[in-house]
MARTOR-268406 format. One line per field, with one value per atom (N, C-alpha, C): residue in three letters; atom name; x, y, z. Coordinates in steps of 0.05 Angstrom, whole numbers. Layout:
code	[ALA_...]
site	[CA_...]
px	[X_...]
py	[Y_...]
pz	[Z_...]
# end
This chain:
code	[UNK_UNK_UNK_UNK_UNK_UNK_UNK_UNK_UNK_UNK_UNK_UNK_UNK_UNK_UNK_UNK_UNK_UNK_UNK_UNK_UNK_UNK_UNK_UNK_UNK_UNK_UNK_UNK_UNK_UNK_UNK_UNK_UNK_UNK_UNK_UNK_UNK_UNK_UNK_UNK_UNK_UNK_UNK_UNK_UNK_UNK_UNK_UNK_UNK_UNK_UNK_UNK_UNK_UNK_UNK_UNK_UNK_UNK_UNK_UNK_UNK_UNK_UNK_UNK_UNK_UNK_UNK_UNK_UNK_UNK_UNK_UNK_UNK_UNK_UNK_UNK_UNK_UNK_UNK_UNK_UNK_UNK_UNK_UNK_UNK_UNK_UNK_UNK_UNK_UNK_UNK_UNK_UNK_UNK_UNK_UNK_UNK_UNK_UNK_UNK_UNK_UNK_UNK_UNK_UNK_UNK_UNK_UNK_UNK_UNK_UNK_UNK_UNK_UNK_UNK_UNK_UNK_UNK_UNK_UNK_UNK_UNK_UNK_UNK_UNK_UNK_UNK_UNK_UNK_UNK_UNK_UNK_UNK_UNK_UNK_UNK_UNK_UNK_UNK_UNK_UNK_UNK_UNK_UNK_UNK_UNK_UNK_UNK_UNK_UNK_UNK_UNK_UNK_UNK_UNK_UNK_UNK_UNK_UNK_UNK_UNK_UNK_UNK_UNK_UNK_UNK_UNK_UNK_UNK_UNK_UNK_UNK_UNK_UNK_UNK_UNK_UNK_UNK_UNK_UNK_UNK_UNK_UNK_UNK_UNK_UNK_UNK_UNK_UNK_UNK_UNK_UNK_UNK_UNK_UNK_UNK_UNK_UNK_UNK_UNK_UNK_UNK_UNK_UNK_UNK_UNK_UNK_UNK_UNK_UNK_UNK_UNK_UNK_UNK_UNK_UNK_UNK_UNK_UNK_UNK_UNK_UNK_UNK_UNK_UNK_UNK_UNK_UNK_UNK_UNK_UNK_UNK_UNK_UNK_UNK_UNK_UNK_UNK_UNK_UNK_UNK_UNK_UNK_UNK_UNK_UNK_UNK_UNK_UNK_UNK_UNK_UNK_UNK_UNK_UNK_UNK_UNK_UNK_UNK_UNK_UNK_UNK_UNK_UNK_UNK_UNK_UNK_UNK_UNK_UNK_UNK_UNK_UNK_UNK_UNK_UNK_UNK_UNK_UNK_UNK_UNK_UNK_UNK_UNK_UNK_UNK_UNK_UNK_UNK_UNK_UNK_UNK_UNK_UNK_UNK_UNK_UNK_UNK_UNK_UNK_UNK_UNK_UNK_UNK_UNK_UNK_UNK_UNK_UNK_UNK_UNK_UNK_UNK_UNK_UNK_UNK_UNK_UNK_UNK_UNK_UNK_UNK_UNK_UNK_UNK_UNK_UNK_UNK_UNK_UNK_UNK_UNK_UNK_UNK_UNK_UNK_UNK_UNK_UNK_UNK_UNK_UNK_UNK_UNK_UNK_UNK_UNK_UNK_UNK_UNK_UNK_UNK_UNK_UNK_UNK_UNK_UNK_UNK_UNK_UNK_UNK_UNK_UNK_UNK_UNK_UNK_UNK_UNK_UNK_UNK_UNK_UNK_UNK_UNK_UNK_UNK_UNK_UNK_UNK_UNK_UNK_UNK_UNK_UNK_UNK_UNK_UNK_UNK_UNK_UNK_UNK_UNK_UNK_UNK_UNK_UNK_UNK_UNK_UNK_UNK_UNK_UNK_UNK_UNK_UNK_UNK_UNK_UNK_UNK_UNK_UNK_UNK_UNK_UNK_UNK_UNK_UNK_UNK_UNK_UNK_UNK_UNK_UNK_UNK_UNK_UNK_UNK_UNK_UNK_UNK_UNK_UNK_UNK_UNK_UNK_UNK_UNK_UNK_UNK_UNK_UNK_UNK_UNK_UNK_UNK_UNK_UNK_UNK_UNK_UNK_UNK_UNK_UNK_UNK_UNK_UNK_UNK_UNK_UNK_UNK_UNK_UNK_UNK_UNK_UNK_UNK_UNK_UNK_UNK_UNK_UNK_UNK_UNK_UNK_UNK_UNK_UNK_UNK_UNK_UNK_UNK_UNK_UNK_UNK_UNK_UNK_UNK_UNK_UNK_UNK_UNK_UNK_UNK_UNK_UNK_UNK_UNK_UNK_UNK_UNK_UNK_UNK_UNK_UNK_UNK_UNK_UNK_UNK_UNK_UNK_UNK_UNK_UNK_UNK_UNK_UNK_UNK_UNK_UNK_UNK_UNK_UNK_UNK_UNK_UNK_UNK_UNK_UNK_UNK_UNK_UNK_UNK_UNK_UNK_UNK_UNK_UNK_UNK_UNK_UNK_UNK_UNK_UNK_UNK_UNK_UNK_UNK_UNK_UNK_UNK_UNK_UNK_UNK_UNK_UNK_UNK_UNK_UNK_UNK_UNK_UNK_UNK_UNK_UNK_UNK_UNK_UNK_UNK_UNK_UNK_UNK_UNK_UNK_UNK_UNK_UNK_UNK_UNK_UNK_UNK_UNK_UNK_UNK_UNK_UNK_UNK_UNK_UNK_UNK_UNK_UNK_UNK_UNK_UNK_UNK_UNK_UNK_UNK_UNK_UNK_UNK_UNK_UNK_UNK_UNK_UNK_UNK_UNK_UNK_UNK_UNK_UNK_UNK_UNK_UNK_UNK_UNK_UNK_UNK_UNK_UNK_UNK_UNK_UNK_UNK_UNK_UNK_UNK_UNK_UNK_UNK_UNK_UNK_UNK_UNK_UNK_UNK_UNK_UNK_UNK_UNK_UNK_UNK_UNK_UNK_UNK_UNK_UNK_UNK_UNK_UNK_UNK_UNK_UNK_UNK_UNK_UNK_UNK_UNK_UNK_UNK_UNK_UNK_UNK_UNK_UNK_UNK_UNK_UNK_UNK_UNK_UNK_UNK_UNK_UNK_UNK_UNK_UNK_UNK_UNK_UNK_UNK_UNK_UNK_UNK_UNK_UNK_UNK_UNK_UNK_UNK_UNK_UNK_UNK_UNK_UNK_UNK_UNK_UNK_UNK_UNK_UNK_UNK_UNK_UNK_UNK_UNK_UNK_UNK_UNK_UNK_UNK_UNK_UNK_UNK_UNK_UNK_UNK_UNK_UNK_UNK_UNK_UNK_UNK_UNK_UNK_UNK_UNK_UNK_UNK_UNK_UNK_UNK_UNK_UNK_UNK_UNK_UNK_UNK_UNK_UNK_UNK_UNK_UNK_UNK_UNK_UNK_UNK_UNK_UNK_UNK_UNK_UNK_UNK_UNK_UNK_UNK_UNK_UNK_UNK_UNK_UNK_UNK_UNK_UNK_UNK_UNK_UNK_UNK_UNK_UNK_UNK_UNK_UNK_UNK_UNK_UNK_UNK_UNK_UNK_UNK_UNK_UNK_UNK_UNK_UNK_UNK_UNK_UNK_UNK_UNK_UNK_UNK_UNK_UNK_UNK_UNK_UNK_UNK_UNK_UNK_UNK_UNK_UNK_UNK_UNK_UNK_UNK_UNK_UNK_UNK_UNK_UNK_UNK_UNK_UNK_UNK_UNK_UNK]
site	[N_CA_C_N_CA_C_N_CA_C_N_CA_C_N_CA_C_N_CA_C_N_CA_C_N_CA_C_N_CA_C_N_CA_C_N_CA_C_N_CA_C_N_CA_C_N_CA_C_N_CA_C_N_CA_C_N_CA_C_N_CA_C_N_CA_C_N_CA_C_N_CA_C_N_CA_C_N_CA_C_N_CA_C_N_CA_C_N_CA_C_N_CA_C_N_CA_C_N_CA_C_N_CA_C_N_CA_C_N_CA_C_N_CA_C_N_CA_C_N_CA_C_N_CA_C_N_CA_C_N_CA_C_N_CA_C_N_CA_C_N_CA_C_N_CA_C_N_CA_C_N_CA_C_N_CA_C_N_CA_C_N_CA_C_N_CA_C_N_CA_C_N_CA_C_N_CA_C_N_CA_C_N_CA_C_N_CA_C_N_CA_C_N_CA_C_N_CA_C_N_CA_C_N_CA_C_N_CA_C_N_CA_C_N_CA_C_N_CA_C_N_CA_C_N_CA_C_N_CA_C_N_CA_C_N_CA_C_N_CA_C_N_CA_C_N_CA_C_N_CA_C_N_CA_C_N_CA_C_N_CA_C_N_CA_C_N_CA_C_N_CA_C_N_CA_C_N_CA_C_N_CA_C_N_CA_C_N_CA_C_N_CA_C_N_CA_C_N_CA_C_N_CA_C_N_CA_C_N_CA_C_N_CA_C_N_CA_C_N_CA_C_N_CA_C_N_CA_C_N_CA_C_N_CA_C_N_CA_C_N_CA_C_N_CA_C_N_CA_C_N_CA_C_N_CA_C_N_CA_C_N_CA_C_N_CA_C_N_CA_C_N_CA_C_N_CA_C_N_CA_C_N_CA_C_N_CA_C_N_CA_C_N_CA_C_N_CA_C_N_CA_C_N_CA_C_N_CA_C_N_CA_C_N_CA_C_N_CA_C_N_CA_C_N_CA_C_N_CA_C_N_CA_C_N_CA_C_N_CA_C_N_CA_C_N_CA_C_N_CA_C_N_CA_C_N_CA_C_N_CA_C_N_CA_C_N_CA_C_N_CA_C_N_CA_C_N_CA_C_N_CA_C_N_CA_C_N_CA_C_N_CA_C_N_CA_C_N_CA_C_N_CA_C_N_CA_C_N_CA_C_N_CA_C_N_CA_C_N_CA_C_N_CA_C_N_CA_C_N_CA_C_N_CA_C_N_CA_C_N_CA_C_N_CA_C_N_CA_C_N_CA_C_N_CA_C_N_CA_C_N_CA_C_N_CA_C_N_CA_C_N_CA_C_N_CA_C_N_CA_C_N_CA_C_N_CA_C_N_CA_C_N_CA_C_N_CA_C_N_CA_C_N_CA_C_N_CA_C_N_CA_C_N_CA_C_N_CA_C_N_CA_C_N_CA_C_N_CA_C_N_CA_C_N_CA_C_N_CA_C_N_CA_C_N_CA_C_N_CA_C_N_CA_C_N_CA_C_N_CA_C_N_CA_C_N_CA_C_N_CA_C_N_CA_C_N_CA_C_N_CA_C_N_CA_C_N_CA_C_N_CA_C_N_CA_C_N_CA_C_N_CA_C_N_CA_C_N_CA_C_N_CA_C_N_CA_C_N_CA_C_N_CA_C_N_CA_C_N_CA_C_N_CA_C_N_CA_C_N_CA_C_N_CA_C_N_CA_C_N_CA_C_N_CA_C_N_CA_C_N_CA_C_N_CA_C_N_CA_C_N_CA_C_N_CA_C_N_CA_C_N_CA_C_N_CA_C_N_CA_C_N_CA_C_N_CA_C_N_CA_C_N_CA_C_N_CA_C_N_CA_C_N_CA_C_N_CA_C_N_CA_C_N_CA_C_N_CA_C_N_CA_C_N_CA_C_N_CA_C_N_CA_C_N_CA_C_N_CA_C_N_CA_C_N_CA_C_N_CA_C_N_CA_C_N_CA_C_N_CA_C_N_CA_C_N_CA_C_N_CA_C_N_CA_C_N_CA_C_N_CA_C_N_CA_C_N_CA_C_N_CA_C_N_CA_C_N_CA_C_N_CA_C_N_CA_C_N_CA_C_N_CA_C_N_CA_C_N_CA_C_N_CA_C_N_CA_C_N_CA_C_N_CA_C_N_CA_C_N_CA_C_N_CA_C]
px	[497_468_455_465_454_456_480_485_469_468_452_423_413_385_380_399_397_397_415_417_392_383_359_335_334_312_312_336_339_330_337_328_298_286_257_243_255_244_245_267_270_250_246_227_199_192_166_160_179_176_174_192_192_166_156_131_107_107_85_84_107_108_98_107_100_72_64_38_34_9_4_14_23_33_57_77_99_91_73_63_46_30_13_30_51_68_83_94_108_90_66_47_39_35_27_49_74_97_99_98_99_76_52_29_33_44_48_68_89_109_97_82_69_49_35_16_31_53_69_79_88_98_76_53_31_21_20_12_31_57_77_73_69_66_41_19_-6_-10_12_12_-6_-12_-27_-7_18_39_50_53_63_93_105_134_145_170_182_188_193_202_180_165_144_118_103_78_55_34_10_-11_-33_-53_-66_-69_-81_-63_-38_-19_-18_-18_-18_-43_-66_-91_-90_-78_-77_-60_-37_-20_-34_-48_-64_-85_-97_-117_-105_-81_-67_-63_-53_-48_-73_-95_-121_-131_-129_-139_-124_-98_-83_-87_-92_-98_-125_-144_-170_-168_-151_-146_-136_-118_-107_-127_-146_-165_-189_-200_-224_-223_-226_-223_-250_-273_-298_-301_-315_-317_-330_-350_-364_-346_-329_-310_-291_-280_-261_-274_-299_-313_-318_-326_-331_-305_-282_-257_-250_-256_-252_-270_-296_-315_-308_-298_-290_-267_-249_-226_-237_-255_-266_-281_-296_-311_-292_-270_-250_-237_-231_-219_-239_-264_-285_-288_-286_-288_-265_-240_-217_-220_-230_-234_-252_-274_-294_-284_-273_-265_-241_-223_-199_-202_-225_-229_-222_-207_-199_-170_-160_-132_-126_-144_-139_-159_-150_-167_-179_-201_-215_-197_-179_-160_-142_-134_-117_-132_-158_-174_-177_-183_-185_-159_-137_-110_-104_-112_-106_-123_-148_-165_-155_-148_-138_-113_-95_-70_-75_-96_-103_-114_-132_-146_-127_-112_-96_-75_-60_-38_-46_-52_-57_-80_-103_-127_-122_-113_-110_-87_-66_-44_-53_-73_-82_-94_-101_-112_-91_-66_-45_-50_-55_-60_-87_-107_-133_-131_-115_-111_-97_-76_-60_-77_-96_-112_-137_-142_-165_-161_-182_-180_-159_-140_-118_-101_-101_-87_-57_-45_-17_-10_-28_-24_-33_-54_-66_-49_-35_-22_1_13_35_27_1_-9_-6_-5_0_28_47_75_78_66_67_55_33_19_33_45_58_87_104_132_136_121_123_116_94_85_106_118_138_162_170_193_186_163_155_152_139_135_162_181_207_222_222_237_225_198_185_188_185_188_216_236_264_269_257_262_245_220_201_186_190_175_180_158_160_139_114_92_89_93_91_61_53_24_17_36_32_55_59_83_87_66_68_73_57_58_82_88_110_122_141_152_165_174_188_169_144_125_115_116_106_82_66_43_51_73_82_91_103_111_87_67_42_29_26_14_31_57_75_74_70_68_44_21_-4_-3_6_7_28_51_72_63_48_38_17_0_-20_-6_16_31_43_55_66_44_21_-2_-11_-12_-20_-1_25_44_42_38_34_9_-13_-37_-35_-22_-19_-1_22_41_41_26_25_-4_-23_-50_-63_-59_-72_-57_-31_-15_-15_-13_-9_-34_-49_-72_-98_-98_-122_-143_-136_-154_-155_-178_-180_-184_-169_-171_-169_-149_-146_-128_-113_-92_-103_-125_-136_-148_-160_-170_-148_-126_-103_-91_-90_-80_-97_-123_-141_-137_-134_-130_-104_-82_-56_-56_-71_-74_-88_-110_-125_-108_-92_-74_-52_-43_-22_-33_-58_-70_-71_-80_-81_-53_-34_-6_3_-3_6_-10_-36_-51_-41_-34_-23_3_20_46_42_24_19_5_-13_-27_-8_10_30_49_55_72_57_31_15_14_12_12_39_61_87_90_80_82_64_40_23_36_49_61_90_101_128_149_148_168_180_204_217_211_213_207_190_176_160_177_201_219_246_263_290_297_276_281_295_288_298_319_345_366_361_363_359_331_312_284_267_275_259_245_219_204_187_171_154_134_123_104_117_143_157_161_164_169_144_124_101_76_79_56_39_52_37_23_36_24_0_0_-23_-48_-45_-68_-74_-54_-57_-70_-63_-73_-104_-119_-148_-159_-147_-157_-153_-130_-125_-144_-147_-165_-193_-203_-231_-234_-216_-218_-215_-197_-193_-218_-230_-255_-277_-278_-300_-295_-270_-264_-252_-237_-222_-229_-237_-242_-270]
py	[-62_-64_-36_-18_9_23_22_36_23_-4_-18_-10_-9_-1_28_45_73_77_63_65_55_32_21_38_49_67_92_103_126_121_97_89_87_75_73_100_118_145_160_157_169_158_131_118_128_129_137_166_184_213_216_203_205_197_173_163_178_187_203_229_240_266_262_241_237_227_208_196_179_175_161_132_124_97_89_106_98_91_107_101_75_72_48_23_24_1_-6_14_9_-3_8_-3_-31_-36_-63_-83_-75_-93_-98_-77_-80_-97_-94_-109_-139_-145_-173_-186_-172_-182_-185_-165_-167_-190_-194_-217_-243_-246_-271_-274_-251_-252_-261_-250_-256_-285_-295_-323_-342_-335_-352_-351_-327_-323_-337_-336_-347_-376_-388_-417_-424_-404_-410_-423_-413_-424_-449_-470_-495_-498_-481_-482_-455_-450_-423_-417_-438_-433_-440_-461_-468_-453_-448_-434_-453_-450_-467_-451_-465_-453_-428_-427_-404_-379_-383_-361_-350_-369_-361_-345_-355_-341_-313_-312_-286_-266_-275_-257_-247_-265_-257_-237_-241_-222_-195_-194_-169_-154_-168_-155_-144_-160_-151_-127_-128_-107_-80_-81_-56_-47_-65_-56_-41_-53_-39_-13_-12_12_35_28_48_56_38_43_58_50_63_60_82_82_85_80_82_59_64_44_18_20_-4_-24_-14_-31_-45_-30_-41_-61_-55_-74_-100_-98_-122_-138_-125_-139_-154_-142_-156_-180_-176_-198_-220_-212_-231_-248_-236_-251_-272_-264_-283_-306_-300_-320_-339_-328_-345_-365_-355_-372_-394_-387_-406_-427_-419_-437_-458_-448_-466_-484_-474_-490_-514_-508_-529_-549_-538_-555_-573_-562_-577_-593_-592_-605_-634_-644_-632_-622_-612_-604_-581_-562_-538_-539_-529_-527_-499_-497_-471_-449_-458_-438_-426_-442_-432_-412_-418_-399_-373_-374_-350_-334_-349_-336_-322_-335_-324_-298_-299_-275_-252_-259_-238_-226_-243_-233_-214_-220_-203_-177_-178_-153_-136_-150_-135_-118_-128_-113_-99_-115_-102_-82_-89_-72_-47_-51_-28_-10_-21_-5_11_2_16_43_48_74_96_89_109_121_103_112_127_117_130_158_162_188_206_196_212_219_202_206_224_230_246_275_291_320_332_347_358_336_312_289_294_311_317_327_343_354_335_319_302_278_267_241_243_266_269_265_268_263_234_216_188_183_196_194_207_230_244_227_214_198_172_160_134_137_149_151_174_195_217_209_193_184_165_148_129_145_166_182_196_209_224_205_182_162_152_147_137_157_182_203_208_211_216_192_168_144_141_147_146_166_190_211_209_201_202_176_156_132_116_110_95_73_80_61_44_18_0_-5_1_-1_-28_-41_-68_-86_-92_-107_-134_-148_-174_-172_-155_-153_-136_-114_-97_-84_-98_-89_-61_-52_-26_-3_-7_15_25_51_63_80_84_101_130_139_166_168_147_147_147_132_131_158_170_197_217_216_234_230_205_200_213_211_222_253_264_293_305_292_302_301_280_278_299_304_326_353_357_382_384_362_362_367_355_359_387_400_428_446_441_456_452_427_421_434_433_445_475_487_516_527_514_526_513_492_481_481_468_466_494_510_537_556_552_571_563_537_529_514_501_485_500_524_540_534_518_512_535_539_559_545_554_543_513_502_473_461_478_468_449_457_440_415_416_392_372_383_366_354_370_360_337_339_317_292_296_274_260_275_262_249_260_247_220_220_195_175_185_168_157_173_163_141_143_121_96_98_74_63_81_73_54_62_45_19_20_-5_-23_-12_-28_-41_-26_-36_-59_-55_-75_-99_-95_-118_-136_-123_-139_-153_-141_-154_-177_-174_-195_-220_-215_-238_-253_-238_-250_-266_-255_-270_-295_-292_-316_-338_-330_-350_-356_-343_-347_-343_-320_-312_-285_-280_-255_-233_-239_-219_-232_-215_-226_-234_-222_-228_-217_-218_-208_-190_-180_-163_-137_-124_-97_-100_-96_-99_-83_-95_-81_-77_-82_-78_-103_-122_-146_-146_-152_-153_-128_-128_-105_-100_-121_-118_-108_-114_-104_-73_-63_-35_-18_-30_-15_-23_-38_-46_-23_-1_22_37_39_53_38_12_-4_4_9_17_46_62_92_102_91_101_102_80_82_103_106_126_154_160_187_192_172_176_182_166_170_198_205_231_254_251_273_275_253_253_267_264_276_305_314_341_360_349_366_363_340_336_346]
pz	[131_128_128_145_145_119_107_81_59_60_39_41_66_70_61_67_60_30_16_-13_-27_-19_-31_-25_-1_6_-11_-17_-34_-62_-72_-99_-101_-80_-79_-79_-63_-61_-88_-102_-129_-148_-148_-165_-159_-133_-125_-133_-126_-133_-163_-178_-207_-220_-212_-225_-214_-189_-179_-195_-201_-216_-245_-258_-286_-289_-271_-273_-297_-306_-330_-332_-355_-361_-343_-339_-322_-294_-282_-255_-256_-276_-278_-280_-297_-301_-275_-262_-237_-215_-213_-193_-201_-227_-235_-229_-234_-228_-199_-183_-154_-143_-155_-146_-152_-176_-183_-164_-157_-139_-111_-102_-76_-74_-96_-98_-93_-107_-104_-75_-64_-36_-17_-20_-2_-5_-30_-34_-21_-22_-9_22_32_61_71_56_64_57_46_40_17_0_-25_-45_-44_-61_-47_-61_-50_-52_-67_-71_-76_-67_-70_-99_-116_-143_-163_-158_-177_-172_-193_-191_-194_-178_-182_-198_-204_-220_-209_-182_-169_-172_-170_-172_-201_-220_-248_-255_-245_-249_-236_-212_-197_-212_-223_-238_-263_-277_-300_-292_-268_-258_-253_-242_-236_-262_-283_-309_-321_-320_-332_-316_-290_-273_-279_-282_-287_-316_-334_-362_-362_-347_-345_-330_-310_-295_-313_-331_-349_-371_-377_-398_-389_-366_-354_-324_-310_-281_-266_-280_-266_-246_-225_-203_-211_-229_-238_-252_-269_-284_-265_-246_-228_-209_-200_-183_-198_-223_-239_-242_-245_-247_-222_-199_-173_-170_-176_-175_-195_-218_-238_-228_-213_-202_-182_-165_-145_-159_-180_-194_-209_-219_-233_-213_-189_-169_-161_-158_-151_-173_-198_-221_-220_-216_-214_-190_-168_-144_-149_-163_-169_-190_-212_-234_-226_-211_-203_-177_-165_-139_-140_-120_-94_-94_-117_-118_-99_-97_-80_-57_-34_-10_-9_5_7_19_37_49_28_8_-14_-32_-36_-52_-38_-12_4_5_7_8_-19_-41_-67_-72_-63_-67_-48_-24_-5_-16_-27_-38_-62_-78_-100_-91_-72_-62_-45_-27_-7_-20_-39_-50_-77_-98_-124_-124_-112_-113_-96_-71_-53_-63_-74_-85_-109_-123_-147_-141_-115_-107_-109_-111_-117_-145_-164_-191_-193_-179_-179_-168_-147_-135_-155_-167_-187_-211_-218_-242_-236_-211_-204_-211_-208_-212_-193_-204_-189_-175_-188_-177_-174_-191_-188_-160_-149_-122_-100_-105_-85_-79_-99_-96_-76_-72_-54_-25_-19_8_16_-4_2_13_0_9_37_40_66_88_82_102_109_89_94_104_87_95_115_113_132_160_162_189_201_184_193_206_191_201_227_228_252_276_271_293_303_285_293_310_301_316_343_344_370_388_377_392_404_389_399_421_419_438_463_460_482_488_471_473_499_514_539_540_534_537_512_514_491_486_461_455_442_429_417_424_449_458_445_439_426_396_383_354_345_358_350_375_388_413_413_390_389_386_379_376_403_406_431_426_447_444_436_449_442_413_403_375_356_363_346_345_369_370_355_359_345_315_306_277_265_279_269_270_293_295_276_275_257_228_221_194_188_208_205_201_215_212_184_175_147_127_132_114_113_137_138_122_125_110_80_73_44_33_48_39_37_57_57_35_31_13_-15_-20_-46_-58_-43_-54_-56_-35_-36_-55_-57_-74_-103_-109_-137_-149_-132_-143_-143_-131_-132_-110_-91_-69_-49_-36_-15_12_31_58_59_45_42_63_78_96_117_129_151_140_117_104_98_87_81_107_128_154_164_161_169_152_126_107_114_118_124_152_171_197_194_179_174_159_140_125_143_162_181_199_207_223_207_182_165_158_157_152_174_199_222_222_215_214_193_169_148_155_168_178_198_217_237_226_207_195_180_165_150_170_192_212_225_230_242_224_198_179_181_182_184_210_232_257_257_245_243_227_206_188_195_216_226_204_191_172_180_171_179_159_133_112_91_75_53_29_27_4_9_-12_-11_-34_-47_-71_-65_-43_-37_-15_-21_-1_24_47_72_81_63_69_68_51_47_20_21_-4_-8_-29_-35_-12_-2_20_46_50_73_72_48_44_39_26_18_33_56_71_81_89_99_76_53_30_20_21_12_27_53_69_68_64_63_38_15_-10_-12_-4_-5_14_37_56_45_35_24_0_-17_-40_-31_-11_-1_12_29_43_24_4_-16_-33_-39_-56_-41_-15_2_7_8_17_-3_-23_-41_-70_-79_-108_-115]
# end
């Protein structure tokens, strides 16, 4: 299991680094595919899907919405267009709810919209960050904040962790590990800002700003991880899927990035762009 998890994790890292580096259509396609899979995983977990193999109308509409959203994202990235796409998805779900009544319950409509917003929309901020001014340098802060904080929190937690901060939701997480994850991520961010953004991207005195961005991203990374775990505990499931050997589904592996990407985008927009 360890080697299977390590190998699949290495493949994911290569895919992430490669598409982050290239950007453009390859990144958009990968995010769109991951979003569609994550949408399906969430609809199953939230009981919007009535069967593991068959698709209902809400799921088909949601997948169509994901495709349209990412096509629009590649075509135009202004906030108004994306907001209209999100509102359009909600209105489409309401239309199906009314026309097909009483086939679907309001809980299924809410689950379908949450699944659309939670994974596809929030994950799209990876592309928005990469597409922003100096996005080639900014997008790496998402990886630092999500996967870097996980690593720092794990190491500090293993070495010094004593006080359990979420004993019911995540028994293995310690207060020391959480603090270590945030501070470690801030340190990695400072180094990245000092030796990359200031040296190659032309920013002045960016190290501390990047440290704050990565620290904020690390906090959201933990919240994203815990929120995804809370859903699994509420729904009494172990994993969201089985696509990634040793990790589970897309939501099991990218739950922290889903929450980190919007935070990094927002803070970068306020301080660096």
